[in-house]
N, C-alpha and C positions, 0 to 999 in steps of 0.2 A: 120542496115540492117536485123539483126536477128529478131528484134521486128516487123518489117514490114512484114516479112515472116510469123511469128506467128499470126499477126493480120489478114493477108489474109487467113491463114489456119483456124483460128477461125471463120471468117465470112462465109467461104465456107465449114465448117466441114461436114454438111450433104451431100452435093453434092460430096465431095471428098471421103467420106466414101462409098457412093454408087458406085463410080467409082472403088474404091479399091476392093469392093466385086465382081464387074463385072470382073475385071482382074483376081482375084483369081480363080473364077469359070471357066473362059475361059481357063486359064492355066491348071487347073485340068482336064478339058474335053479333052484337047490334051494329057496331061500326061497319064491319065488312058487308053485312046485309044491306045497309043503307047506301053504300057506295057501289054495290053491285058485284062484289067478289063473293059469290055464293059458296064456292068450295071452302074458302077461308072461314066463312060464317059457320058452315056445317062442322068443320074441324074444331072450332072454338066451342060450339055447342056440346060436342062430345067431351071436350076437356072440362067444360063447366059441369056437366053431369058427373064426371069423374070426381071433381073436388067436392061437389055437393054430397056424393055418396061417402067419400072419405070423412067429411065433417060430421055426417050423421052417425058414423061408426066410431068417431074419434074417442080415443082413450088417452089419458095423460101419460107422458113419458114412454111412448111407444116409438122406437126408432124407425120401424119400417115405414111409417108415414112419410118421413123425410126421404127415405130411399126411393119409395114409389114416386114421390113428388119430383125428386131429382131426375129420375129417368123419364117421367112424363114431360118435364120441361125440355130436356135436351132432345128427346124424340120429337116432340111437338115442333121445336125450332127447326129441326132438320126437315121434317115434312113440309113445314110452311115455306122454307126456302126452295124446296123442290117445286112447290106450287108456283112460286113467284120468280124462279130463276135466280135466286140469291139476291133479290132487289130490296128486301125489307129489313135487312140487317138483324135477323134473329140470332146471328152469331154472338151478339152482345149478351143475350140470355145465357148461352152456353158458357161463354167466358166468365160471366158473373157467377154462375152456379158452381163452376170449378172451385171458386174460393168459398162460396157460401156453404157448400156441403161439408167442407172441412170444419167449419164452425158449428153448424147445427147438429152434426153427429157427435156423440160423446167421445172422449179420448180412447175409451176401450174398444171402439169400433175399428178393428184392424183392416177392414175392407175399404177404408176411406181413400187410401192411395190408389187402389184399383178403380174406384169410382171416378177419381180425378183423371186417371189415364183414359178411361172410357169417354169422359167429357172432352178430353183433348182430341181423341180420335173423331168424335162428332164435330168438333170445331174445324178440324182439317177437312172433313168431308163436306161441310157447309161451304168452306172456302173454295173447294174444287167445284162444287155446284155453281158458285158465283163465277169462277174463272171459265168454266166450260159452257156457261149459260144454259144449263140444263133446266128445262121448264116443263112440267106436266100439263099445264093449262095455258098454252100459247095464245089461245083465243081471248084471254083476259090481259094480254100484254099491254094494250093501250091504257086500260084502267090502272094497272100496276105501275106503269111509267108515270102516270099522272099523280099518284099518291105515294110513290116510294120515298120521296124526301120527307114528307110529313110522318109517315108510319115509321120510317127508320129513326127519325128524331124522337118519336114517342117511345120506341123500344130502347133507345139509348137513355132517355130520361128515366124509364122504369128501372133499368139496370143500375144506373148511378144512384137512384134513390134507395134501392135495395142494398147496395154495397155501403152506402152512407149509414143506413139504419143498422145493418149488421155490424159494421166496424165500431160504431158507438156502443152497441150492446156488448161487443167483445171487450172493449177497453173498460167498460163499467164492471163487467164480471171479473176481469183481471184485477182491477183495483179493489173490488169487494173481497176477492180471494186473498189478496195481499193483506188487507185490513184484518180479515179473520185470522190469518196465519200469525200476524203480529199480536193480535189479542190473545190467541191461544198460547203463544210462547211467553207472554208476560203475565198471564192471569191463571189463577186456579179455576178450572172450569166448573167445579161444583159450587163454590161460594161466590165467584166473581171478584174476589180480592186479588191483589197482586201476589205473584208467587215468589218463592225464595230466590230464584234465579234473577228476576227483575230487581228485587230489593238489593241484592248484592251488587248488581250492575250500577244502580243509581248511587249507592254508597261509594263505590269505587270511583265513579265519575265526579262525585262531589267532594272528594278528599282534599282537593286544592282550595276549596272555599273556606273562608274564615267563618268559624261557627262559635257562637257564644255557648251557653249551656244547651245541651240537647239531652233528651232522655229516651232510652229504649226499654220497653216493657215486654216481657214474654208471658203470654196467657196459656194456661193449660186447663182443659175442662176436667173437673174432678170426677173420678170413677166413670170415665167414658166407656171403658171396656164393659162395665156392668150394664150400662144402657144398651149396648149392642147385644150382650148376652141375654138380657131380659126381654127387650122389645124388638130386636132384629136390627140389621145394619141400615135399613131404610129409616128407621127411627133415629139411629145415630146420625144419618145424613141430615135429617130435619133439625137435629140439635146443632150440628155444625153450621148450617145455614142461618139458624136463628141467632146464634152467638155472633157470627160474622156480620149480620145485619145490624145488630146492636152496636158492635164496635165501630162499624163504618158510619152509621147514621148519627151516632152521638159523640163523634169526635170532630175536632176543628178541621177546616178545609185543607190546611197545609199539613195535617198529620197523614202518615202513610200506614195503612193497615195491610198486613201481610198474612197469608196462610203459610205458616212456616213448615208445617208437615204434620200429618196425623191430626191430633186434636190440639195442636199448638198454634198460637198466633203471635205475631209481633206487632207492636204499635210503636212507630218511630215518631217522636214528638220534637221537631226542631224548635230552637229558640224557647225552650221550656225548662224552667228550673226544677229542682227536685221537689220542692213543696207544691208547685203548680201541678206537676205531673202526678204526684201522690193523690192530691185532691181529685183530680180528673179520673184517675184509676179507681178510686174508691166509689165514685159515682157510677162508673161502668159496672163494677162488681155488684153494686146494689141493684142496678137495673137488670142485670142477668139473673141475679138471685130472686128477684120478684117476678120474673117472666115465666109463664107456663108454656111449654112446648106441647102442642096437641098433635098426636099421631094416632090415626084410627080413633079408637075410643079411649085411648090412654092420654093422661095428662102428666107430662114429665117435667120435673123441676131439676134444674142443674145449677151448679156453682162453679166458679173458676178460682184458681190460685194464680197469683201474679208475682213475678219477680221483676224488679226495676233497677236500673242503674243510670246515673247521670254522668255525662262526660262533657269535655270542652274542646276536644281535638278529634276531628273526623277521621284522621289517619289511624286513630286507635279504636275505631268502632267495633272491631272484632273482639277486643278485650272487654269493651263495655257489654257486648252481647254475652260473653262468657260469664261475667260477673252477674248479669241479670239472670242467667240460667242457673248459676249456683244458688242465688237467692230464691228462685222458683222452687228448686228441689228442697231447700231448707223449709219453705212454706209447706210443701207436700208432706214432708216428714213430721211436721209439727201442727197438724190439725186441718190443713187445707182451708179453702174458702177465705183467703186473706190476701193482702197486698204486702209484700216484703220489700223494704228499701234498705 
């Protein structure tokens, strides 16, 4: 449940950030009006109108919304501090946005570093306003002095919440990207099966384990080139997916199904004797033989030829694969649509 929420927040992060900004400014407009700081209220009304307009025109995945928002926030913060003489700690917004803009804008955005430097300049300018006690509305000094602690704490809280929210989304996206990269490196993207690289990795890793009988079978789809030539490569892709699903769905949980390359698949069956493996492979072949692959208006029937070999020593698995491959080609030369052991 938590991951689904984070996934939703990640996908809608720009829109949600704009809504949050709208709500903060709308709240501030009412707050400052109620405490009698009318210039601040007017400033927040203009910002509220800005965000309402942006949201009305919002289109997904448009980076300039973030750029406009960034400059609105740092400019708003600078003007607010000029109004208050640097008493309301809007520098927190600027410092926070220097980090946030780097995350919200995509990596391809080369101007991110320039935006950050502009934010740093704004932060320095706000600090100078505070140090020099520059104030455009000194007539509100008494009210400002009365509320500066509370408003400063409110601005700190909003900034910390934003940074907490953004940092958690960042780590979620990094973990998701890492998981996707790992999946892509270990799986065949068309069929979803393990790929050859991952199979060889786990076999190398398991070489030190004591293994009783194990069987490796190599499947080859018969006349696959004819399917591609007759119905097109997309039809061939449907055939590959259908065969892979049958192999995966009708095998035991500890079996490993692999897209070996092209129209070839490997099924690794640990703790499986030759007779057990042969019976299982016959069932798989019958299942594939009786399955109709539907593509557009075509109904395609396919068969597979299988070569299998049983071994007892995992350090010799490459030789077992070679023997299974030799038996596969024997079956291909002698009628196809069979299991050779």
